[in-house]
C-alpha positions as CSV (number, residue, x, y, z in Angstrom):
1,X,-18.4,-15.5,17.3
2,X,-19.5,-17.6,14.4
3,X,-20.2,-15.9,11.0
4,X,-24.1,-16.8,11.1
5,X,-24.4,-15.1,14.5
6,X,-22.3,-12.0,13.3
7,X,-24.4,-11.6,10.0
8,X,-27.6,-11.9,12.0
9,X,-26.5,-9.0,14.3
10,X,-25.3,-7.2,11.4
11,X,-28.5,-7.4,9.7
12,X,-30.4,-6.4,12.7
13,X,-28.7,-3.2,13.1
14,X,-26.4,-4.4,15.9
15,X,-23.0,-2.8,16.5
16,X,-20.5,-5.5,15.7
17,X,-17.4,-3.5,15.6
18,X,-16.2,-5.3,19.1
19,X,-16.4,-8.3,17.2
20,X,-13.8,-7.4,14.5
21,X,-10.2,-7.4,15.0
22,X,-9.2,-4.2,13.2
23,X,-5.4,-4.2,13.9
24,X,-4.8,-5.7,10.3
25,X,-7.6,-3.9,8.7
26,X,-6.6,-2.2,5.3
27,X,-8.6,-0.3,2.8
28,X,-8.7,-1.6,-0.7
29,X,-6.5,0.3,-3.2
30,X,-5.4,2.8,-0.3
31,X,-1.7,1.5,0.4
32,X,0.5,4.5,0.2
33,X,3.6,5.0,-1.8
34,X,6.0,8.0,-1.6
35,X,6.6,9.8,-4.7
36,X,8.6,13.0,-5.1
37,X,7.6,15.4,-7.7
38,X,9.2,18.8,-8.5
39,X,7.3,21.9,-9.2
40,X,8.1,25.2,-10.3
41,X,7.9,28.0,-7.7
42,X,4.9,29.8,-9.1
43,X,3.1,26.6,-9.1
44,X,3.7,25.8,-5.3
45,X,2.8,29.4,-4.5
46,X,-0.5,29.0,-6.3
47,X,-0.9,25.7,-4.5
48,X,-0.2,27.4,-1.3
49,X,-2.8,30.0,-1.9
50,X,-5.5,27.7,-2.7
51,X,-4.8,25.1,0.0
52,X,-4.8,28.0,2.4
53,X,-8.0,29.5,1.3
54,X,-9.5,26.1,1.7
55,X,-7.9,25.4,5.1
56,X,-6.0,22.1,4.1
57,X,-2.6,21.2,3.2
58,X,-0.7,21.7,0.1
59,X,-0.3,17.7,0.1
60,X,-4.1,17.4,0.5
61,X,-5.2,19.6,-2.5
62,X,-2.5,18.0,-4.9
63,X,-4.2,14.6,-3.8
64,X,-7.7,15.8,-4.3
65,X,-7.0,17.6,-7.8
66,X,-5.3,14.5,-9.2
67,X,-7.7,12.2,-7.9
68,X,-10.6,14.4,-9.5
69,X,-8.4,14.5,-12.8
70,X,-8.0,10.7,-13.1
71,X,-11.8,10.1,-12.1
72,X,-12.7,12.4,-14.8
73,X,-10.2,10.6,-17.3
74,X,-11.5,7.2,-16.3
75,X,-15.4,8.4,-17.0
76,X,-14.6,9.8,-20.3
77,X,-13.1,6.6,-21.6
C-alpha cells in the first residue's frame, strides 16, 4: 500500500492495522532492562499488602510508584 492511500484511509477513520507489519513494532522509551534491588523485609511486607489490596503484583506497584515519583520530580523542575 502506498503512503498516500494509507494516510487517506487513516484520515477517513478506516482500520489500517491489517496494513501494518507489527512484528517489529516497538514502543518508544519502553525497552526493558532488568535490575536487582534489595529491600528490607518490612518494606516488602508493606509493598505486598498494598499490591494485594489493589489486586496487582509487587512488581507492578513498584513500577507505578517509581514512575509517579519520577514524573513528579520532572514536573517540579
